[in-house]
VMD Tcl script that builds the backbone (N, CA, C; Angstrom):
set m [mol new atoms 333]
animate dup $m
set s [atomselect $m all]
$s set {name element resname resid chain x y z} {
  {N N UNK 1 A -4.520 10.624 17.461}
  {CA C UNK 1 A -5.006 10.945 16.145}
  {C C UNK 1 A -6.381 10.297 15.978}
  {N N UNK 2 A -7.327 11.055 15.458}
  {CA C UNK 2 A -8.667 10.515 15.282}
  {C C UNK 2 A -8.705 9.535 14.119}
  {N N UNK 3 A -9.728 8.706 14.112}
  {CA C UNK 3 A -9.894 7.705 13.061}
  {C C UNK 3 A -10.011 8.363 11.692}
  {N N UNK 4 A -10.750 9.483 11.589}
  {CA C UNK 4 A -10.903 10.180 10.306}
  {C C UNK 4 A -9.582 10.740 9.804}
  {N N UNK 5 A -8.771 11.278 10.701}
  {CA C UNK 5 A -7.472 11.814 10.287}
  {C C UNK 5 A -6.550 10.708 9.815}
  {N N UNK 6 A -6.552 9.577 10.522}
  {CA C UNK 6 A -5.744 8.433 10.095}
  {C C UNK 6 A -6.146 8.001 8.696}
  {N N UNK 7 A -7.452 7.942 8.464}
  {CA C UNK 7 A -7.965 7.516 7.161}
  {C C UNK 7 A -7.519 8.477 6.070}
  {N N UNK 8 A -7.611 9.786 6.313}
  {CA C UNK 8 A -7.195 10.778 5.324}
  {C C UNK 8 A -5.708 10.646 4.991}
  {N N UNK 9 A -4.869 10.492 6.003}
  {CA C UNK 9 A -3.430 10.339 5.784}
  {C C UNK 9 A -3.138 9.050 5.035}
  {N N UNK 10 A -3.820 8.000 5.409}
  {CA C UNK 10 A -3.604 6.701 4.788}
  {C C UNK 10 A -3.982 6.719 3.314}
  {N N UNK 11 A -5.102 7.310 2.966}
  {CA C UNK 11 A -5.543 7.318 1.575}
  {C C UNK 11 A -4.547 8.034 0.672}
  {N N UNK 12 A -3.891 9.057 1.186}
  {CA C UNK 12 A -2.900 9.773 0.395}
  {C C UNK 12 A -1.652 8.957 0.118}
  {N N UNK 13 A -1.408 7.938 0.915}
  {CA C UNK 13 A -0.193 7.131 0.769}
  {C C UNK 13 A -0.493 5.656 0.495}
  {N N UNK 14 A -1.745 5.313 0.285}
  {CA C UNK 14 A -2.129 3.913 0.183}
  {C C UNK 14 A -1.440 3.182 -0.964}
  {N N UNK 15 A -1.385 3.786 -2.130}
  {CA C UNK 15 A -0.718 3.129 -3.264}
  {C C UNK 15 A 0.737 2.821 -2.927}
  {N N UNK 16 A 1.418 3.784 -2.347}
  {CA C UNK 16 A 2.815 3.605 -1.958}
  {C C UNK 16 A 2.960 2.458 -0.961}
  {N N UNK 17 A 2.087 2.398 0.022}
  {CA C UNK 17 A 2.158 1.354 1.041}
  {C C UNK 17 A 1.887 -0.029 0.453}
  {N N UNK 18 A 0.904 -0.122 -0.416}
  {CA C UNK 18 A 0.596 -1.398 -1.064}
  {C C UNK 18 A 1.788 -1.874 -1.881}
  {N N UNK 19 A 2.338 -0.992 -2.692}
  {CA C UNK 19 A 3.479 -1.378 -3.527}
  {C C UNK 19 A 4.674 -1.780 -2.677}
  {N N UNK 20 A 4.888 -1.075 -1.591}
  {CA C UNK 20 A 6.020 -1.411 -0.710}
  {C C UNK 20 A 5.835 -2.786 -0.087}
  {N N UNK 21 A 4.636 -3.107 0.359}
  {CA C UNK 21 A 4.367 -4.433 0.921}
  {C C UNK 21 A 4.585 -5.501 -0.145}
  {N N UNK 22 A 4.109 -5.251 -1.354}
  {CA C UNK 22 A 4.265 -6.238 -2.427}
  {C C UNK 22 A 5.701 -6.348 -2.924}
  {N N UNK 23 A 6.541 -5.377 -2.599}
  {CA C UNK 23 A 7.939 -5.447 -3.041}
  {C C UNK 23 A 8.704 -6.542 -2.303}
  {N N UNK 24 A 8.169 -7.008 -1.182}
  {CA C UNK 24 A 8.852 -8.060 -0.433}
  {C C UNK 24 A 8.413 -9.447 -0.877}
  {N N UNK 25 A 7.117 -9.589 -1.254}
  {CA C UNK 25 A 6.611 -10.879 -1.751}
  {C C UNK 25 A 5.170 -10.703 -2.219}
  {N N UNK 26 A 4.717 -11.565 -3.116}
  {CA C UNK 26 A 3.310 -11.521 -3.537}
  {C C UNK 26 A 2.396 -11.745 -2.329}
  {N N UNK 27 A 1.192 -11.188 -2.406}
  {CA C UNK 27 A 0.276 -11.320 -1.284}
  {C C UNK 27 A -1.156 -11.126 -1.771}
  {N N UNK 28 A -2.103 -11.562 -0.976}
  {CA C UNK 28 A -3.518 -11.350 -1.278}
  {C C UNK 28 A -3.997 -10.120 -0.521}
  {N N UNK 29 A -5.190 -9.654 -0.858}
  {CA C UNK 29 A -5.694 -8.406 -0.291}
  {C C UNK 29 A -5.668 -8.348 1.222}
  {N N UNK 30 A -6.235 -9.368 1.871}
  {CA C UNK 30 A -6.244 -9.360 3.344}
  {C C UNK 30 A -4.822 -9.359 3.893}
  {N N UNK 31 A -3.929 -10.116 3.250}
  {CA C UNK 31 A -2.534 -10.169 3.700}
  {C C UNK 31 A -1.839 -8.825 3.579}
  {N N UNK 32 A -2.150 -8.092 2.523}
  {CA C UNK 32 A -1.574 -6.750 2.337}
  {C C UNK 32 A -2.052 -5.826 3.450}
  {N N UNK 33 A -3.366 -5.831 3.688}
  {CA C UNK 33 A -3.928 -4.973 4.735}
  {C C UNK 33 A -3.351 -5.322 6.099}
  {N N UNK 34 A -3.264 -6.603 6.383}
  {CA C UNK 34 A -2.740 -7.048 7.681}
  {C C UNK 34 A -1.271 -6.663 7.836}
  {N N UNK 35 A -0.500 -6.782 6.771}
  {CA C UNK 35 A 0.935 -6.446 6.841}
  {C C UNK 35 A 1.127 -4.956 7.110}
  {N N UNK 36 A 0.319 -4.116 6.478}
  {CA C UNK 36 A 0.391 -2.667 6.737}
  {C C UNK 36 A 0.090 -2.390 8.204}
  {N N UNK 37 A -0.914 -3.056 8.746}
  {CA C UNK 37 A -1.240 -2.894 10.162}
  {C C UNK 37 A -0.090 -3.350 11.051}
  {N N UNK 38 A 0.492 -4.499 10.746}
  {CA C UNK 38 A 1.593 -5.031 11.560}
  {C C UNK 38 A 2.802 -4.105 11.533}
  {N N UNK 39 A 3.215 -3.701 10.349}
  {CA C UNK 39 A 4.409 -2.856 10.228}
  {C C UNK 39 A 4.209 -1.514 10.923}
  {N N UNK 40 A 2.986 -0.979 10.857}
  {CA C UNK 40 A 2.713 0.324 11.473}
  {C C UNK 40 A 2.354 0.219 12.952}
  {N N UNK 41 A 2.546 -0.954 13.543}
  {CA C UNK 41 A 2.181 -1.187 14.944}
  {C C UNK 41 A 0.720 -0.843 15.200}
  {N N UNK 42 A -0.131 -1.227 14.263}
  {CA C UNK 42 A -1.586 -1.064 14.343}
  {C C UNK 42 A -2.047 0.391 14.258}
  {N N UNK 43 A -1.160 1.317 13.897}
  {CA C UNK 43 A -1.569 2.715 13.736}
  {C C UNK 43 A -2.404 2.872 12.472}
  {N N UNK 44 A -2.020 2.183 11.403}
  {CA C UNK 44 A -2.733 2.272 10.135}
  {C C UNK 44 A -3.597 1.035 9.947}
  {N N UNK 45 A -4.835 1.264 9.556}
  {CA C UNK 45 A -5.765 0.172 9.302}
  {C C UNK 45 A -6.401 0.404 7.940}
  {N N UNK 46 A -6.243 -0.547 7.038}
  {CA C UNK 46 A -6.759 -0.415 5.678}
  {C C UNK 46 A -8.087 -1.154 5.583}
  {N N UNK 47 A -9.123 -0.437 5.217}
  {CA C UNK 47 A -10.451 -1.025 5.064}
  {C C UNK 47 A -10.625 -1.555 3.639}
  {N N UNK 48 A -11.445 -2.587 3.489}
  {CA C UNK 48 A -11.681 -3.185 2.179}
  {C C UNK 48 A -12.183 -2.165 1.169}
  {N N UNK 49 A -12.992 -1.226 1.613}
  {CA C UNK 49 A -13.535 -0.206 0.718}
  {C C UNK 49 A -12.487 0.718 0.132}
  {N N UNK 50 A -11.330 0.769 0.738}
  {CA C UNK 50 A -10.205 1.551 0.214}
  {C C UNK 50 A -9.197 0.651 -0.486}
  {N N UNK 51 A -8.969 -0.520 0.081}
  {CA C UNK 51 A -7.929 -1.418 -0.421}
  {C C UNK 51 A -8.216 -1.927 -1.826}
  {N N UNK 52 A -9.382 -2.487 -2.044}
  {CA C UNK 52 A -9.641 -3.135 -3.329}
  {C C UNK 52 A -9.738 -2.155 -4.492}
  {N N UNK 53 A -10.332 -0.976 -4.323}
  {CA C UNK 53 A -10.244 0.005 -5.417}
  {C C UNK 53 A -8.792 0.402 -5.730}
  {N N UNK 54 A -7.961 0.501 -4.693}
  {CA C UNK 54 A -6.546 0.830 -4.910}
  {C C UNK 54 A -5.841 -0.297 -5.664}
  {N N UNK 55 A -6.119 -1.540 -5.293}
  {CA C UNK 55 A -5.511 -2.675 -5.993}
  {C C UNK 55 A -5.936 -2.699 -7.459}
  {N N UNK 56 A -7.204 -2.448 -7.727}
  {CA C UNK 56 A -7.687 -2.419 -9.113}
  {C C UNK 56 A -7.042 -1.277 -9.896}
  {N N UNK 57 A -6.898 -0.134 -9.245}
  {CA C UNK 57 A -6.272 1.025 -9.885}
  {C C UNK 57 A -4.805 0.718 -10.232}
  {N N UNK 58 A -4.086 0.115 -9.298}
  {CA C UNK 58 A -2.676 -0.226 -9.526}
  {C C UNK 58 A -2.534 -1.304 -10.605}
  {N N UNK 59 A -3.482 -2.218 -10.645}
  {CA C UNK 59 A -3.435 -3.260 -11.679}
  {C C UNK 59 A -3.733 -2.661 -13.056}
  {N N UNK 60 A -4.677 -1.742 -13.108}
  {CA C UNK 60 A -5.002 -1.077 -14.378}
  {C C UNK 60 A -3.804 -0.296 -14.918}
  {N N UNK 61 A -2.996 0.260 -14.018}
  {CA C UNK 61 A -1.788 1.001 -14.424}
  {C C UNK 61 A -0.613 0.072 -14.702}
  {N N UNK 62 A -0.814 -1.241 -14.535}
  {CA C UNK 62 A 0.207 -2.275 -14.757}
  {C C UNK 62 A 1.357 -2.205 -13.750}
  {N N UNK 63 A 1.101 -1.648 -12.563}
  {CA C UNK 63 A 2.105 -1.627 -11.499}
  {C C UNK 63 A 2.085 -2.935 -10.704}
  {N N UNK 64 A 0.943 -3.620 -10.743}
  {CA C UNK 64 A 0.817 -4.934 -10.126}
  {C C UNK 64 A 0.063 -5.833 -11.098}
  {N N UNK 65 A 0.188 -7.113 -10.887}
  {CA C UNK 65 A -0.621 -8.071 -11.634}
  {C C UNK 65 A -1.203 -9.055 -10.632}
  {N N UNK 66 A -2.280 -9.707 -11.032}
  {CA C UNK 66 A -2.920 -10.644 -10.112}
  {C C UNK 66 A -3.182 -11.968 -10.806}
  {N N UNK 67 A -3.290 -12.976 -9.981}
  {CA C UNK 67 A -3.675 -14.290 -10.473}
  {C C UNK 67 A -4.404 -15.019 -9.359}
  {N N UNK 68 A -5.275 -15.925 -9.762}
  {CA C UNK 68 A -6.000 -16.734 -8.795}
  {C C UNK 68 A -5.145 -17.926 -8.416}
  {N N UNK 69 A -5.044 -18.170 -7.132}
  {CA C UNK 69 A -4.311 -19.320 -6.599}
  {C C UNK 69 A -5.187 -20.017 -5.560}
  {N N UNK 70 A -4.844 -21.244 -5.273}
  {CA C UNK 70 A -5.548 -21.966 -4.222}
  {C C UNK 70 A -4.932 -21.584 -2.886}
  {N N UNK 71 A -5.796 -21.147 -1.965}
  {CA C UNK 71 A -5.321 -20.729 -0.650}
  {C C UNK 71 A -5.147 -21.904 0.293}
  {N N UNK 72 A -4.793 -21.586 1.519}
  {CA C UNK 72 A -4.560 -22.606 2.549}
  {C C UNK 72 A -5.808 -23.433 2.833}
  {N N UNK 73 A -6.972 -22.853 2.631}
  {CA C UNK 73 A -8.226 -23.555 2.894}
  {C C UNK 73 A -8.807 -24.159 1.611}
  {N N UNK 74 A -7.998 -24.259 0.578}
  {CA C UNK 74 A -8.392 -24.789 -0.736}
  {C C UNK 74 A -9.373 -23.892 -1.478}
  {N N UNK 75 A -9.610 -22.713 -0.964}
  {CA C UNK 75 A -10.455 -21.749 -1.662}
  {C C UNK 75 A -9.566 -20.888 -2.554}
  {N N UNK 76 A -10.065 -20.497 -3.725}
  {CA C UNK 76 A -9.258 -19.634 -4.582}
  {C C UNK 76 A -9.118 -18.231 -3.989}
  {N N UNK 77 A -7.908 -17.706 -4.049}
  {CA C UNK 77 A -7.648 -16.327 -3.599}
  {C C UNK 77 A -6.891 -15.601 -4.695}
  {N N UNK 78 A -7.138 -14.318 -4.802}
  {CA C UNK 78 A -6.435 -13.500 -5.790}
  {C C UNK 78 A -5.153 -12.990 -5.141}
  {N N UNK 79 A -4.032 -13.312 -5.766}
  {CA C UNK 79 A -2.726 -12.918 -5.254}
  {C C UNK 79 A -2.139 -11.839 -6.162}
  {N N UNK 80 A -1.582 -10.815 -5.550}
  {CA C UNK 80 A -1.030 -9.672 -6.281}
  {C C UNK 80 A 0.490 -9.710 -6.233}
  {N N UNK 81 A 1.098 -9.339 -7.365}
  {CA C UNK 81 A 2.551 -9.322 -7.506}
  {C C UNK 81 A 2.967 -7.983 -8.100}
  {N N UNK 82 A 4.061 -7.446 -7.615}
  {CA C UNK 82 A 4.617 -6.207 -8.147}
  {C C UNK 82 A 5.253 -6.475 -9.506}
  {N N UNK 83 A 4.995 -5.626 -10.483}
  {CA C UNK 83 A 5.599 -5.755 -11.811}
  {C C UNK 83 A 6.874 -4.910 -11.876}
  {N N UNK 84 A 7.622 -5.038 -12.951}
  {CA C UNK 84 A 8.829 -4.215 -13.105}
  {C C UNK 84 A 8.457 -2.735 -13.223}
  {N N UNK 85 A 7.338 -2.444 -13.876}
  {CA C UNK 85 A 6.868 -1.050 -13.935}
  {C C UNK 85 A 6.508 -0.562 -12.539}
  {N N UNK 86 A 5.929 -1.444 -11.745}
  {CA C UNK 86 A 5.593 -1.096 -10.365}
  {C C UNK 86 A 6.824 -0.857 -9.519}
  {N N UNK 87 A 7.869 -1.641 -9.747}
  {CA C UNK 87 A 9.127 -1.435 -9.014}
  {C C UNK 87 A 9.711 -0.064 -9.313}
  {N N UNK 88 A 9.708 0.324 -10.586}
  {CA C UNK 88 A 10.238 1.636 -10.977}
  {C C UNK 88 A 9.393 2.754 -10.380}
  {N N UNK 89 A 8.075 2.596 -10.443}
  {CA C UNK 89 A 7.173 3.597 -9.883}
  {C C UNK 89 A 7.364 3.704 -8.375}
  {N N UNK 90 A 7.507 2.561 -7.703}
  {CA C UNK 90 A 7.721 2.552 -6.256}
  {C C UNK 90 A 8.989 3.310 -5.884}
  {N N UNK 91 A 10.068 3.061 -6.590}
  {CA C UNK 91 A 11.331 3.759 -6.298}
  {C C UNK 91 A 11.150 5.273 -6.434}
  {N N UNK 92 A 10.448 5.691 -7.473}
  {CA C UNK 92 A 10.198 7.112 -7.702}
  {C C UNK 92 A 9.306 7.688 -6.602}
  {N N UNK 93 A 8.263 6.947 -6.227}
  {CA C UNK 93 A 7.349 7.413 -5.193}
  {C C UNK 93 A 8.009 7.481 -3.818}
  {N N UNK 94 A 8.894 6.548 -3.524}
  {CA C UNK 94 A 9.626 6.600 -2.251}
  {C C UNK 94 A 10.480 7.862 -2.206}
  {N N UNK 95 A 11.151 8.156 -3.290}
  {CA C UNK 95 A 11.965 9.370 -3.364}
  {C C UNK 95 A 11.098 10.617 -3.176}
  {N N UNK 96 A 9.964 10.664 -3.867}
  {CA C UNK 96 A 9.048 11.802 -3.732}
  {C C UNK 96 A 8.513 11.912 -2.309}
  {N N UNK 97 A 8.177 10.771 -1.691}
  {CA C UNK 97 A 7.654 10.782 -0.330}
  {C C UNK 97 A 8.706 11.298 0.650}
  {N N UNK 98 A 9.941 10.877 0.475}
  {CA C UNK 98 A 11.003 11.331 1.375}
  {C C UNK 98 A 11.188 12.838 1.284}
  {N N UNK 99 A 11.147 13.388 0.073}
  {CA C UNK 99 A 11.252 14.845 -0.100}
  {C C UNK 99 A 10.065 15.553 0.543}
  {N N UNK 100 A 8.869 15.034 0.274}
  {CA C UNK 100 A 7.652 15.629 0.808}
  {C C UNK 100 A 7.635 15.604 2.334}
  {N N UNK 101 A 7.896 14.432 2.911}
  {CA C UNK 101 A 7.827 14.318 4.372}
  {C C UNK 101 A 8.926 15.136 5.047}
  {N N UNK 102 A 10.096 15.228 4.428}
  {CA C UNK 102 A 11.159 16.062 4.993}
  {C C UNK 102 A 10.740 17.528 4.990}
  {N N UNK 103 A 10.099 17.979 3.917}
  {CA C UNK 103 A 9.648 19.372 3.842}
  {C C UNK 103 A 8.572 19.647 4.893}
  {N N UNK 104 A 7.636 18.715 5.068}
  {CA C UNK 104 A 6.589 18.881 6.076}
  {C C UNK 104 A 7.207 18.927 7.465}
  {N N UNK 105 A 8.169 18.057 7.733}
  {CA C UNK 105 A 8.823 18.047 9.039}
  {C C UNK 105 A 9.552 19.352 9.319}
  {N N UNK 106 A 10.188 19.923 8.330}
  {CA C UNK 106 A 10.875 21.206 8.514}
  {C C UNK 106 A 9.873 22.282 8.862}
  {N N UNK 107 A 8.750 22.310 8.154}
  {CA C UNK 107 A 7.730 23.327 8.433}
  {C C UNK 107 A 7.154 23.148 9.820}
  {N N UNK 108 A 6.889 21.921 10.221}
  {CA C UNK 108 A 6.327 21.662 11.551}
  {C C UNK 108 A 7.284 22.130 12.627}
  {N N UNK 109 A 8.567 21.881 12.465}
  {CA C UNK 109 A 9.554 22.235 13.476}
  {C C UNK 109 A 9.893 23.714 13.484}
  {N N UNK 110 A 9.793 24.379 12.327}
  {CA C UNK 110 A 10.226 25.778 12.228}
  {C C UNK 110 A 9.093 26.778 12.382}
  {N N UNK 111 A 7.879 26.407 12.049}
  {CA C UNK 111 A 6.786 27.388 12.005}
  {C C UNK 111 A 6.241 27.732 13.361}
}
mol reanalyze $m
mol bondsrecalc $m
mol representation Tube
mol addrep $m
């Protein structure tokens, strides 16, 4: 898969992936991006230019909240946490994604 195709697929699911990562524990931006890469066996790579606008968008919708904390190097880092509204939205989006991906898989196999 080319880098551009990976990016296009990732952008369509980025909010879902961010919320899913945050459903396990609060994390900072770099940690979220790194976790997505780890879980996907390095297939998906989230760039800062996509990640931070998505985090701001999710925070504006009240699906996540952020706070400044002191990091391991004593520097302040912004940590993101999933809200109860975000949990409900995530559950709905997972259901929608499963329906969507199942339909795409059927078409790929049958067409």
